[in-house]
C-alpha positions in Angstrom: 182.4 -9.1 106.9 179.0 -8.5 108.4 175.8 -7.5 106.5 176.2 -3.8 107.4 179.8 -3.7 105.8 178.6 -5.5 102.6 175.5 -3.2 102.3 177.8 -0.2 102.9 180.2 -1.4 100.3 177.5 -2.0 97.7 176.0 1.3 98.5 179.4 3.2 98.2 179.9 1.5 94.7 176.6 2.4 93.5 176.8 6.1 94.6 180.2 6.1 93.2 178.9 5.3 89.7 176.1 7.5 89.9 178.1 10.5 91.0 180.7 9.6 88.1 177.8 9.4 85.6 176.3 12.8 87.0 179.8 14.5 86.6 180.0 13.0 83.0 176.6 14.2 81.9 176.9 17.7 83.5 180.6 18.4 82.9 180.2 21.9 81.8 178.3 22.7 85.0 180.8 21.0 86.9 183.6 23.0 85.5 181.7 26.3 86.0 181.0 25.2 89.6 184.8 24.7 90.2 185.7 27.9 88.7 183.1 29.6 91.1 184.7 27.7 94.0 188.3 28.7 93.1 187.0 32.3 92.9 185.2 32.1 96.2 188.3 30.5 98.0 190.5 33.4 96.5 188.2 35.8 98.1 188.2 34.1 101.4 192.0 33.8 101.6 192.4 37.3 100.7 190.1 38.4 103.6 191.9 36.3 106.0 195.4 37.6 104.8 194.2 41.2 105.1 192.9 40.3 108.7 196.1 38.6 109.5 198.2 41.5 108.2 196.1 44.1 110.0 196.6 42.2 113.4 200.4 41.9 112.7 200.5 45.6 111.9 198.9 46.5 115.4 201.6 44.8 117.5 
């Protein structure tokens, strides 16, 4: 393994630990964010299904 691989591995481990700590500290905010993302995904999927249905009805 070369120096770049070792540096990437160490940086990845450090970022993984810091990210896990950040999620643990801000857990209520993370849960609220995930709920928002689920809502936005639902809206986008609904829009695409409406467009897809309209295209199928035209044919």
